[in-house]
Backbone as CSV, one residue per row, in Angstrom:
resi,resn,N_x,N_y,N_z,CA_x,CA_y,CA_z,C_x,C_y,C_z
1,UNK,-18.672,-6.828,3.041,-17.742,-7.017,2.022,-16.823,-5.826,1.906
2,UNK,-15.530,-6.076,2.039,-14.534,-4.931,1.731,-14.614,-4.393,0.305
3,UNK,-14.381,-3.146,0.118,-14.341,-2.542,-1.258,-12.961,-2.719,-1.832
4,UNK,-12.979,-2.496,-3.204,-11.575,-2.788,-3.848,-11.600,-1.697,-5.083
5,UNK,-10.405,-1.002,-4.866,-10.034,-0.001,-6.100,-9.003,-0.718,-6.987
6,UNK,-8.975,-0.500,-8.154,-7.853,-0.884,-9.156,-7.236,0.485,-9.572
7,UNK,-5.896,0.427,-9.486,-5.134,1.544,-9.894,-4.206,1.166,-11.100
8,UNK,-4.227,1.989,-12.122,-3.568,1.734,-13.431,-2.971,3.122,-13.779
9,UNK,-1.567,2.915,-13.994,-0.857,4.186,-14.382,-0.580,3.951,-15.807
10,UNK,-0.737,5.179,-16.648,-0.542,5.030,-18.068,0.225,6.119,-18.670
11,UNK,0.831,5.845,-19.829,1.250,6.913,-20.800,1.284,6.235,-22.097
12,UNK,0.410,6.839,-22.943,0.247,6.218,-24.394,0.063,4.816,-24.298
13,UNK,-1.044,4.416,-23.750,-1.448,2.973,-23.668,-2.693,2.615,-24.352
14,UNK,-3.060,3.328,-25.512,-4.385,3.137,-26.050,-4.447,1.794,-26.565
15,UNK,-3.510,1.012,-26.861,-3.634,-0.401,-27.446,-3.871,-1.322,-26.236
16,UNK,-3.630,-1.000,-24.986,-3.823,-1.892,-23.838,-4.819,-1.503,-22.762
17,UNK,-5.100,-0.194,-22.621,-5.966,0.255,-21.570,-7.356,-0.369,-21.529
18,UNK,-7.843,-0.468,-22.809,-9.316,-0.915,-22.636,-9.362,-2.346,-22.233
19,UNK,-8.504,-3.360,-22.638,-8.458,-4.719,-22.184,-8.288,-4.703,-20.681
20,UNK,-7.368,-3.873,-20.142,-6.927,-3.851,-18.821,-8.278,-3.489,-18.023
21,UNK,-8.881,-2.482,-18.410,-10.137,-1.899,-17.572,-11.183,-3.044,-17.638
22,UNK,-11.467,-3.582,-18.785,-12.429,-4.579,-18.996,-12.233,-5.826,-18.119
23,UNK,-10.952,-6.289,-17.769,-10.575,-7.302,-17.095,-10.917,-7.450,-15.759
24,UNK,-11.156,-6.173,-15.127,-11.415,-5.992,-13.686,-12.934,-5.664,-13.474
25,UNK,-13.793,-5.396,-14.459,-15.150,-5.154,-14.315,-15.847,-6.343,-13.575
26,UNK,-16.582,-5.892,-12.667,-17.280,-6.907,-11.828,-16.460,-7.344,-10.582
27,UNK,-15.163,-6.867,-10.561,-14.352,-7.241,-9.371,-14.081,-5.872,-8.603
28,UNK,-13.750,-4.777,-9.412,-13.395,-3.514,-8.785,-14.709,-2.711,-8.427
29,UNK,-14.695,-2.055,-7.338,-15.695,-1.200,-7.003,-15.496,0.254,-7.608
30,UNK,-14.192,0.487,-7.930,-13.818,1.698,-8.656,-12.479,1.337,-9.578
31,UNK,-12.236,2.047,-10.584,-11.046,2.007,-11.405,-10.574,3.240,-11.579
32,UNK,-9.252,3.525,-11.223,-8.742,4.803,-11.243,-7.510,4.700,-12.172
33,UNK,-7.459,5.529,-13.210,-6.358,5.571,-14.056,-5.617,6.948,-13.790
34,UNK,-4.410,6.777,-13.448,-3.408,7.993,-13.321,-2.589,8.048,-14.639
35,UNK,-2.858,8.980,-15.443,-2.254,9.208,-16.691,-1.309,10.360,-16.655
36,UNK,-0.065,10.041,-17.412,1.002,11.165,-17.545,0.838,11.951,-18.759
37,UNK,-0.376,12.470,-19.025,-0.603,13.366,-20.183,-0.321,12.666,-21.486
38,UNK,-0.947,11.536,-21.748,-0.677,10.742,-22.931,-1.134,11.436,-24.163
39,UNK,-0.365,11.334,-25.170,-0.582,12.058,-26.458,-1.430,11.309,-27.442
40,UNK,-1.913,10.089,-26.971,-2.719,9.160,-27.802,-4.096,9.296,-27.226
41,UNK,-4.933,8.134,-27.428,-6.336,8.076,-27.014,-6.572,7.430,-25.653
42,UNK,-5.497,7.306,-24.804,-5.462,6.555,-23.626,-6.608,7.145,-22.738
43,UNK,-6.456,8.543,-22.494,-7.533,9.123,-21.647,-8.850,9.031,-22.009
44,UNK,-9.158,9.187,-23.339,-10.478,9.099,-23.885,-11.010,7.680,-23.657
45,UNK,-10.262,6.657,-23.981,-10.729,5.199,-23.732,-11.015,4.930,-22.402
46,UNK,-10.012,5.469,-21.360,-10.371,5.197,-20.009,-11.706,5.824,-19.593
47,UNK,-11.966,6.979,-20.000,-13.163,7.563,-19.506,-14.445,6.875,-20.201
48,UNK,-14.216,6.541,-21.391,-15.340,5.764,-22.086,-15.613,4.406,-21.432
49,UNK,-14.639,3.771,-20.761,-14.758,2.567,-20.095,-15.225,2.722,-18.632
50,UNK,-15.428,3.907,-18.239,-16.009,4.338,-16.990,-15.048,4.405,-15.726
51,UNK,-13.773,4.478,-16.133,-12.601,4.707,-15.099,-12.651,6.107,-14.679
52,UNK,-12.302,6.362,-13.321,-11.953,7.658,-12.945,-10.522,8.147,-13.406
53,UNK,-10.490,9.192,-14.257,-9.241,9.483,-14.905,-8.592,10.749,-14.166
54,UNK,-7.396,10.620,-13.733,-6.507,11.780,-13.195,-5.364,11.858,-13.968
55,UNK,-4.757,13.076,-14.107,-3.595,13.264,-14.858,-2.537,14.025,-14.074
56,UNK,-1.273,13.610,-14.042,-0.285,14.180,-13.313,1.026,14.049,-14.051
57,UNK,1.925,15.033,-14.144,3.236,15.001,-14.772,3.976,13.868,-14.089
58,UNK,4.555,12.888,-14.959,5.322,11.743,-14.553,6.599,12.145,-13.750
59,UNK,6.616,11.572,-12.565,7.833,11.908,-11.536,8.312,10.560,-11.087
60,UNK,8.193,9.449,-11.818,8.612,8.189,-11.338,7.314,7.278,-11.296
61,UNK,7.662,5.950,-11.478,6.602,5.011,-11.461,6.036,4.798,-10.015
62,UNK,6.980,4.810,-9.041,6.412,4.592,-7.669,5.711,5.775,-7.154
63,UNK,6.132,6.946,-7.563,5.327,8.254,-7.162,3.853,8.217,-7.836
64,UNK,3.836,7.830,-8.999,2.587,7.940,-9.697,1.594,6.955,-9.044
65,UNK,2.109,5.654,-8.702,1.255,4.754,-8.064,0.832,5.132,-6.691
66,UNK,1.721,5.723,-6.039,1.374,6.116,-4.592,0.410,7.304,-4.648
67,UNK,0.635,8.178,-5.543,-0.231,9.273,-5.712,-1.753,8.893,-6.135
68,UNK,-1.798,7.892,-6.988,-3.131,7.281,-7.259,-3.762,6.606,-6.182
69,UNK,-3.016,5.854,-5.341,-3.560,5.146,-4.249,-4.131,6.043,-3.280
70,UNK,-3.597,7.210,-2.989,-4.176,8.221,-2.154,-5.479,8.787,-2.499
71,UNK,-5.835,8.583,-3.866,-7.078,9.095,-4.263,-8.143,8.043,-4.262
72,UNK,-7.761,6.866,-3.945,-8.781,5.735,-3.969,-9.684,5.856,-2.730
73,UNK,-10.993,5.371,-2.936,-11.879,5.519,-1.888,-12.133,4.195,-1.121
74,UNK,-11.516,2.981,-1.719,-11.739,1.730,-1.221,-10.739,1.376,-0.182
75,UNK,-11.012,0.415,0.513,-10.202,-0.080,1.604,-9.002,-0.838,1.142
76,UNK,-9.181,-1.499,0.014,-8.082,-2.355,-0.645,-7.756,-1.829,-2.081
77,UNK,-6.465,-1.959,-2.394,-5.958,-1.430,-3.755,-5.347,-2.487,-4.415
78,UNK,-5.862,-2.789,-5.681,-5.065,-3.587,-6.703,-4.335,-2.793,-7.744
79,UNK,-2.963,-3.001,-7.809,-2.298,-2.151,-8.717,-1.948,-3.119,-9.982
80,UNK,-2.296,-2.416,-11.121,-2.014,-3.048,-12.345,-1.241,-2.057,-13.287
81,UNK,-0.400,-2.574,-14.165,0.126,-1.941,-15.292,-0.850,-2.098,-16.458
82,UNK,-0.896,-1.070,-17.384,-1.842,-1.187,-18.480,-1.755,-2.401,-19.242
83,UNK,-0.522,-2.999,-19.386,-0.440,-4.269,-20.134,-0.527,-5.465,-19.433
84,UNK,-1.222,-5.370,-18.241,-1.531,-6.559,-17.367,-2.983,-6.694,-17.088
85,UNK,-3.336,-7.974,-16.890,-4.727,-8.245,-16.452,-4.806,-9.529,-15.646
86,UNK,-5.795,-9.730,-14.771,-5.846,-10.958,-14.086,-6.386,-12.035,-14.822
87,UNK,-5.683,-13.184,-14.890,-6.214,-14.409,-15.484,-7.510,-14.895,-14.721
88,UNK,-8.288,-15.785,-15.322,-9.450,-16.303,-14.675,-9.304,-16.876,-13.221
89,UNK,-8.219,-17.563,-13.074,-7.922,-18.107,-11.744,-7.754,-16.994,-10.627
90,UNK,-6.889,-15.997,-11.146,-6.618,-14.876,-10.183,-7.884,-14.105,-9.903
91,UNK,-8.567,-13.838,-10.974,-9.865,-13.145,-10.749,-10.725,-13.834,-9.768
92,UNK,-10.853,-15.062,-9.853,-11.811,-15.772,-8.877,-11.228,-15.783,-7.554
93,UNK,-9.848,-15.821,-7.363,-9.228,-15.876,-6.053,-9.370,-14.561,-5.345
94,UNK,-9.213,-13.399,-6.169,-9.345,-12.196,-5.486,-10.827,-11.959,-5.107
95,UNK,-11.767,-12.269,-5.989,-13.187,-12.160,-5.648,-13.574,-12.968,-4.444
96,UNK,-12.920,-14.155,-4.198,-13.125,-15.075,-3.063,-12.662,-14.354,-1.821
97,UNK,-11.446,-13.686,-1.977,-10.869,-13.036,-0.743,-11.702,-11.938,-0.466
98,UNK,-12.295,-11.124,-1.408,-13.096,-9.948,-1.166,-14.328,-10.226,-0.469
99,UNK,-14.866,-11.384,-0.990,-16.294,-11.896,-0.267,-16.118,-12.257,1.222
100,UNK,-14.850,-12.680,1.446,-14.504,-13.058,2.871,-14.019,-11.910,3.663
101,UNK,-13.955,-10.671,3.078,-13.660,-9.487,3.809,-12.148,-9.157,3.779
102,UNK,-11.302,-9.871,2.873,-9.880,-9.781,2.805,-9.286,-9.904,4.226
103,UNK,-9.302,-11.215,4.572,-8.625,-11.583,5.932,-7.232,-11.090,6.130
104,UNK,-6.412,-10.946,4.972,-5.120,-10.551,5.110,-4.899,-9.139,4.619
105,UNK,-3.794,-8.457,5.052,-3.608,-7.078,4.750,-2.977,-6.878,3.317
106,UNK,-2.316,-7.954,2.807,-1.594,-7.957,1.513,-1.590,-9.192,0.845
107,UNK,-1.565,-9.152,-0.432,-1.595,-10.400,-1.251,-0.559,-10.459,-2.479
108,UNK,0.106,-11.434,-2.549,1.109,-11.692,-3.735,0.412,-12.572,-4.690
109,UNK,0.949,-12.615,-5.952,0.494,-13.426,-6.961,1.665,-13.806,-8.043
110,UNK,1.456,-14.810,-8.782,2.496,-15.031,-9.915,2.174,-14.095,-11.084
111,UNK,3.227,-13.660,-11.780,3.029,-12.954,-13.177,3.479,-13.864,-14.145
112,UNK,2.569,-14.098,-15.070,2.845,-14.970,-16.294,3.086,-14.120,-17.594
113,UNK,4.274,-14.105,-18.132,4.634,-13.230,-19.224,4.328,-13.771,-20.567
114,UNK,3.820,-13.001,-21.582,3.755,-13.476,-22.859,4.728,-12.840,-23.675
115,UNK,5.494,-13.590,-24.431,6.649,-13.146,-25.250,6.416,-13.676,-26.625
116,UNK,6.242,-12.543,-27.552,6.023,-12.950,-29.071,4.944,-13.929,-29.158
117,UNK,3.705,-13.719,-28.434,2.620,-14.529,-28.589,2.583,-15.821,-27.716
118,UNK,3.598,-16.117,-26.962,3.872,-17.410,-26.286,3.839,-16.992,-24.735
119,UNK,3.077,-17.844,-24.012,3.150,-17.657,-22.512,4.338,-18.477,-22.046
120,UNK,5.166,-17.701,-21.284,6.531,-18.310,-20.802,6.341,-18.854,-19.431
121,UNK,6.498,-20.205,-19.273,6.187,-20.818,-17.923,7.217,-21.383,-17.321
122,UNK,8.495,-21.068,-17.706,9.742,-21.565,-17.056,10.898,-20.486,-17.142
123,UNK,11.990,-20.750,-16.671,13.199,-19.998,-16.760,13.067,-18.919,-15.740
124,UNK,13.843,-17.701,-15.970,13.921,-16.739,-14.908,12.662,-15.798,-14.909
125,UNK,11.778,-15.981,-15.832,10.603,-15.159,-15.963,9.382,-15.780,-15.186
126,UNK,9.401,-16.903,-14.630,8.247,-17.513,-14.004,8.678,-18.238,-12.753
127,UNK,7.934,-18.085,-11.585,6.720,-17.534,-11.525,6.636,-16.017,-11.370
128,UNK,7.812,-15.249,-11.277,7.792,-13.737,-11.207,6.821,-13.278,-10.212
129,UNK,7.071,-13.660,-9.017,6.013,-13.344,-7.845,6.072,-11.853,-7.549
130,UNK,4.784,-11.283,-7.493,4.578,-9.892,-7.381,3.658,-9.667,-6.192
131,UNK,3.902,-8.607,-5.302,2.958,-8.066,-4.389,2.137,-6.960,-5.128
132,UNK,0.918,-7.117,-5.191,0.132,-6.089,-5.994,-1.160,-5.762,-5.434
133,UNK,-1.672,-6.515,-4.235,-2.907,-6.156,-3.683,-2.731,-5.903,-2.183
134,UNK,-3.183,-4.752,-1.674,-2.748,-4.436,-0.288,-3.987,-3.516,0.296
135,UNK,-4.065,-3.578,1.717,-4.904,-2.668,2.337,-4.470,-1.272,2.248
136,UNK,-5.153,-0.312,1.894,-4.713,1.083,1.878,-4.075,1.505,3.149
137,UNK,-2.895,1.924,2.953,-2.083,2.506,4.097,-1.181,1.420,4.716
138,UNK,-1.264,0.166,4.140,-0.354,-0.904,4.728,0.830,-1.128,3.750
139,UNK,0.925,-0.431,2.811,2.063,-0.700,1.820,2.199,0.568,0.926
140,UNK,3.402,0.691,0.345,3.719,1.831,-0.679,4.752,1.420,-1.590
141,UNK,4.793,2.102,-2.672,5.697,1.707,-3.753,6.915,2.465,-3.552
142,UNK,8.230,1.916,-3.702,9.489,2.609,-3.643,9.638,3.225,-5.044
143,UNK,10.702,3.977,-5.289,10.712,4.717,-6.620,11.945,4.394,-7.227
144,UNK,12.306,3.010,-7.304,13.546,2.710,-7.962,13.344,3.109,-9.557
145,UNK,14.611,3.299,-10.104,14.519,3.745,-11.489,13.918,2.591,-12.449
146,UNK,14.338,1.286,-12.056,13.736,0.200,-12.723,13.251,-0.815,-11.740
147,UNK,12.304,-1.516,-12.179,11.607,-2.712,-11.302,11.220,-2.117,-9.972
148,UNK,10.513,-1.054,-9.895,9.915,-0.587,-8.663,9.023,-1.590,-8.048
149,UNK,8.829,-1.596,-6.813,8.100,-2.619,-6.146,7.267,-2.023,-4.982
150,UNK,6.167,-2.885,-4.743,5.233,-2.393,-3.657,5.707,-3.129,-2.450
151,UNK,5.881,-2.285,-1.270,6.615,-2.910,0.002,5.489,-2.754,1.036
152,UNK,5.157,-3.863,1.694,4.294,-3.853,2.756,4.949,-3.316,4.021
153,UNK,4.192,-2.733,4.922,4.783,-2.150,6.239,5.340,-3.328,6.957
154,UNK,6.330,-3.172,7.831,6.991,-4.138,8.469,5.957,-4.929,9.438
155,UNK,6.085,-6.367,9.458,5.237,-7.039,10.274,4.130,-7.735,9.438
156,UNK,3.851,-7.290,8.430,2.803,-7.829,7.425,3.345,-9.056,6.623
157,UNK,2.787,-10.177,6.694,3.137,-11.323,6.054,2.043,-11.563,4.799
158,UNK,2.348,-11.127,3.590,1.339,-11.266,2.525,0.925,-12.739,2.428
159,UNK,-0.312,-12.893,1.936,-0.866,-14.216,1.453,-0.604,-14.325,-0.006
160,UNK,0.066,-15.505,-0.405,0.267,-15.714,-1.856,-0.893,-16.500,-2.383
161,UNK,-1.446,-15.879,-3.387,-2.717,-16.376,-4.147,-2.455,-17.582,-4.977
162,UNK,-1.218,-17.621,-5.563,-0.796,-18.876,-6.335,-1.578,-18.858,-7.734
163,UNK,-2.099,-17.731,-8.132,-2.734,-17.652,-9.553,-1.939,-16.648,-10.345
164,UNK,-2.313,-16.678,-11.596,-1.363,-15.766,-12.511,-1.977,-14.346,-12.883
165,UNK,-1.212,-13.367,-12.767,-1.447,-12.067,-13.325,-0.781,-12.043,-14.753
166,UNK,-1.602,-11.930,-15.815,-1.167,-12.130,-17.206,-0.584,-10.725,-17.626
167,UNK,0.686,-10.840,-18.228,1.405,-9.640,-18.712,1.820,-9.916,-20.093
168,UNK,1.407,-8.841,-20.911,1.857,-8.802,-22.295,3.272,-8.257,-22.425
169,UNK,4.237,-9.051,-22.115,5.669,-8.434,-21.992,6.229,-7.812,-23.195
170,UNK,6.490,-8.591,-24.334,7.046,-8.142,-25.509,6.433,-8.656,-26.677
171,UNK,6.012,-7.943,-27.775,5.485,-8.360,-28.871,6.522,-8.777,-30.030
172,UNK,7.742,-8.418,-29.779,8.812,-8.626,-30.768,10.151,-8.685,-30.075
173,UNK,11.071,-9.416,-30.739,12.484,-9.380,-30.324,13.054,-8.091,-30.291
174,UNK,12.817,-7.342,-31.459,13.305,-5.899,-31.439,12.957,-5.000,-30.285
175,UNK,11.617,-5.285,-29.870,11.170,-4.440,-28.718,11.960,-4.838,-27.505
176,UNK,12.193,-6.141,-27.258,12.970,-6.724,-26.178,14.381,-5.959,-26.168
177,UNK,15.032,-6.195,-27.295,16.468,-5.611,-27.325,16.508,-4.101,-27.003
178,UNK,15.529,-3.277,-27.527,15.489,-1.984,-27.345,15.279,-1.656,-25.755
179,UNK,14.427,-2.364,-25.235,14.281,-2.178,-23.623,15.494,-2.648,-22.932
180,UNK,16.110,-3.713,-23.389,17.453,-4.078,-22.676,18.475,-2.949,-22.526
181,UNK,18.410,-2.275,-23.806,19.562,-1.141,-23.623,18.935,-0.024,-22.711
182,UNK,17.793,0.252,-22.727,17.325,1.312,-21.767,17.373,0.883,-20.366
183,UNK,16.933,-0.428,-20.034,16.964,-0.877,-18.666,18.535,-0.918,-18.103
184,UNK,19.297,-1.408,-19.013,20.621,-1.683,-18.472,21.341,-0.258,-18.185
185,UNK,20.982,0.712,-19.009,21.514,2.036,-18.546,20.987,2.629,-17.227
186,UNK,19.545,2.332,-17.004,19.084,2.787,-15.728,19.530,1.895,-14.603
187,UNK,19.582,0.585,-14.767,20.101,-0.222,-13.730,21.642,0.103,-13.393
188,UNK,22.413,0.375,-14.277,23.824,0.765,-13.941,23.999,2.018,-13.064
189,UNK,23.137,3.011,-13.505,23.133,4.192,-12.828,22.585,3.940,-11.272
190,UNK,21.635,3.248,-11.301,20.917,2.902,-9.938,21.949,2.105,-9.037
191,UNK,22.739,1.254,-9.522,23.689,0.429,-8.760,24.815,1.451,-8.431
192,UNK,25.235,2.198,-9.425,26.411,3.113,-9.108,26.061,4.129,-8.002
193,UNK,24.853,4.606,-8.036,24.410,5.588,-6.976,24.342,4.838,-5.548
194,UNK,24.085,3.599,-5.636,23.930,2.860,-4.415,25.272,2.369,-3.874
195,UNK,26.473,2.810,-4.628,27.802,2.384,-4.202,28.173,1.107,-4.549
196,UNK,27.532,0.421,-5.451,27.867,-0.905,-5.880,28.758,-0.882,-7.021
197,UNK,29.710,-1.814,-7.255,30.645,-1.793,-8.201,30.876,-3.231,-8.835
198,UNK,31.395,-3.227,-10.108,31.621,-4.513,-10.797,33.133,-4.639,-11.170
199,UNK,33.372,-5.716,-11.975,34.775,-6.004,-12.330,34.795,-6.605,-13.674
200,UNK,36.001,-6.656,-14.148,36.166,-7.448,-15.578,35.718,-8.800,-15.409
201,UNK,36.099,-9.408,-14.341,35.730,-10.841,-14.152,34.140,-11.018,-14.069
202,UNK,33.516,-10.153,-13.436,31.948,-10.163,-13.400,31.360,-9.927,-14.715
203,UNK,31.984,-9.002,-15.580,31.577,-8.802,-16.860,31.517,-9.961,-17.769
204,UNK,32.578,-10.836,-17.513,32.771,-12.237,-18.228,31.829,-13.278,-17.564
205,UNK,31.894,-13.392,-16.311,31.017,-14.592,-15.594,29.555,-14.290,-15.444
206,UNK,29.173,-13.176,-15.015,27.775,-12.922,-14.628,26.779,-13.281,-15.736
207,UNK,27.127,-12.901,-16.943,26.107,-13.108,-18.215,26.060,-14.717,-18.429
208,UNK,27.112,-15.376,-18.275,27.001,-16.837,-18.515,26.222,-17.504,-17.367
209,UNK,26.333,-16.995,-16.036,25.513,-17.575,-15.045,24.085,-17.253,-15.250
210,UNK,23.823,-15.990,-15.716,22.409,-15.619,-15.994,21.744,-16.500,-16.955
211,UNK,22.481,-16.788,-17.942,22.034,-17.670,-19.106,21.870,-19.130,-18.612
212,UNK,22.863,-19.727,-17.901,22.756,-21.016,-17.400,21.580,-21.366,-16.320
213,UNK,21.496,-20.267,-15.487,20.591,-20.231,-14.383,19.151,-20.347,-15.010
214,UNK,18.856,-19.501,-15.987,17.545,-19.383,-16.534,17.149,-20.457,-17.485
215,UNK,18.158,-20.764,-18.424,17.878,-21.815,-19.400,17.963,-23.192,-19.025
216,UNK,19.022,-23.499,-18.099,19.308,-24.838,-17.684,18.601,-25.212,-16.428
217,UNK,19.060,-24.383,-15.433,18.696,-24.749,-14.014,17.163,-24.513,-13.694
218,UNK,16.587,-23.469,-14.458,15.223,-23.201,-14.263,14.337,-23.589,-15.375
219,UNK,14.918,-24.398,-16.316,14.336,-25.173,-17.341,13.630,-24.241,-18.446
220,UNK,14.317,-22.952,-18.656,13.829,-22.201,-19.711,13.855,-22.925,-21.111
221,UNK,14.604,-23.993,-21.197,14.638,-24.695,-22.470,13.237,-25.196,-22.797
222,UNK,12.433,-25.545,-21.711,11.120,-26.061,-21.979,10.294,-25.150,-22.740
223,UNK,10.643,-23.977,-22.803,9.802,-22.981,-23.459,10.217,-22.805,-24.993
224,UNK,11.033,-23.785,-25.437,11.386,-23.807,-26.993,12.236,-22.609,-27.354
225,UNK,12.018,-22.282,-28.647,12.704,-21.302,-29.172,12.829,-19.904,-28.239
226,UNK,11.610,-19.591,-27.971,11.408,-18.396,-27.270,12.193,-18.385,-26.010
227,UNK,12.105,-19.703,-25.294,12.799,-19.673,-23.991,14.440,-19.444,-24.335
228,UNK,14.988,-19.894,-25.306,16.232,-19.641,-25.677,16.711,-18.188,-25.886
229,UNK,15.710,-17.539,-26.702,15.776,-16.077,-26.987,15.752,-15.282,-25.671
230,UNK,14.915,-15.620,-24.831,14.819,-14.917,-23.540,16.077,-15.077,-22.674
231,UNK,16.587,-16.320,-22.624,17.790,-16.500,-21.730,18.932,-15.880,-22.366
232,UNK,19.083,-15.718,-23.723,20.179,-15.000,-24.257,20.069,-13.506,-23.898
233,UNK,18.799,-12.962,-24.107,18.597,-11.484,-23.732,18.694,-11.328,-22.405
234,UNK,18.487,-12.160,-21.409,18.742,-11.999,-19.945,20.193,-11.888,-19.803
235,UNK,20.994,-12.715,-20.317,22.453,-12.674,-20.341,22.951,-11.330,-20.900
236,UNK,22.329,-11.015,-22.121,22.746,-9.711,-22.743,22.576,-8.571,-21.755
237,UNK,21.218,-8.472,-21.170,20.928,-7.421,-20.261,22.071,-7.351,-19.093
238,UNK,22.436,-8.546,-18.597,23.333,-8.573,-17.474,24.669,-8.064,-18.072
239,UNK,25.107,-8.400,-19.107,26.389,-7.945,-19.813,26.371,-6.484,-19.931
240,UNK,25.200,-5.945,-20.450,25.298,-4.542,-20.767,25.202,-3.723,-19.428
241,UNK,24.516,-4.249,-18.332,24.392,-3.584,-17.079,25.824,-3.481,-16.393
242,UNK,26.617,-4.519,-16.454,27.916,-4.553,-15.870,28.911,-3.682,-16.690
243,UNK,28.818,-3.786,-18.039,29.624,-2.987,-18.759,29.482,-1.375,-18.604
244,UNK,28.108,-1.128,-18.531,27.791,0.268,-18.202,28.241,0.776,-16.801
245,UNK,28.052,-0.185,-15.900,28.501,0.184,-14.434,30.013,0.367,-14.514
246,UNK,30.710,-0.521,-15.279,32.072,-0.393,-15.233,32.633,0.875,-15.855
247,UNK,31.957,1.285,-16.926,32.288,2.516,-17.526,32.009,3.843,-16.585
248,UNK,31.002,3.805,-15.854,30.775,4.781,-14.843,31.845,4.786,-13.862
249,UNK,32.358,3.542,-13.376,33.379,3.504,-12.426,34.630,4.200,-12.937
250,UNK,34.890,3.903,-14.297,36.184,4.491,-14.876,36.147,6.000,-15.014
251,UNK,34.993,6.570,-14.978,34.852,8.010,-15.093,35.000,8.677,-13.837
252,UNK,35.013,8.004,-12.655,35.101,8.489,-11.327,36.665,8.605,-10.982
253,UNK,36.967,9.610,-10.089,38.391,9.557,-9.354,38.430,8.600,-8.334
254,UNK,39.612,7.963,-8.208,39.802,6.863,-7.124,39.244,7.317,-5.719
255,UNK,39.400,8.517,-5.388,38.940,8.918,-3.999,37.492,8.950,-3.780
256,UNK,36.774,8.954,-4.941,35.252,8.902,-4.892,34.774,7.518,-4.699
257,UNK,35.549,6.540,-4.997,35.073,5.176,-4.964,35.551,4.406,-3.836
258,UNK,36.300,5.044,-2.909,36.834,4.210,-1.880,35.889,3.512,-0.841
259,UNK,34.560,4.165,-0.821,33.662,3.433,0.112,32.671,2.540,-0.754
260,UNK,33.009,2.228,-1.961,31.981,1.523,-2.753,32.084,0.096,-2.333
261,UNK,30.994,-0.708,-2.724,30.851,-2.140,-2.510,30.794,-2.896,-3.779
262,UNK,31.297,-4.086,-3.797,31.285,-4.943,-5.015,29.834,-5.319,-5.268
263,UNK,29.444,-5.504,-6.527,28.081,-5.875,-6.896,28.075,-7.352,-6.744
């Protein structure tokens, strides 16, 4: 049987880390927490739960996860955020693959998000497919400012497990709005640095498309009131991202933007 390490990166996650660690007991051969010098009880709880605790100054989500993976002793690594945990179906599927010796080098799964106490099963938030389980050395994390992702080495075709990784996304609408503001600023900077550009037309059209796509085409309406709130907030995030990107464009000289591409 192949061995499995679970990597969790943290910063001030005392309300989540205990549940996250408990969720993989019996599945993981080791649990490694890479903490960014939390000011709360995250480190204490992690050690009490039997996790291996390492601390390093935060230099990016991808960097932290890659650094933690290098410290793992197992042949396979499952990456979790502190507010995530495998649902019963996913736990069983990973255990099944482990007993079979992990026939594939990489595995993806669905992520099911909980919003204000409700599991969101439609719209742009589901199935939210994620690659999170990989043979050590066969994948690494990029270091995007937002939505960093695990990328398998070329030629590897991940197996999709088709079960849910559970994610405690937002406990309140206020939390969602606050994160929209932060994410839109980071996204605009990332796009700008990549040479992508927007326009007044896209500022008007893209938010409407984001709403219609999630709420109507992908049936976000079936998630009731929270489905509507999420669709509006996704549209708002799209609007803010394009507005902030447009403002960045306006601060540049024309010569600097001649090789830019439309978003």
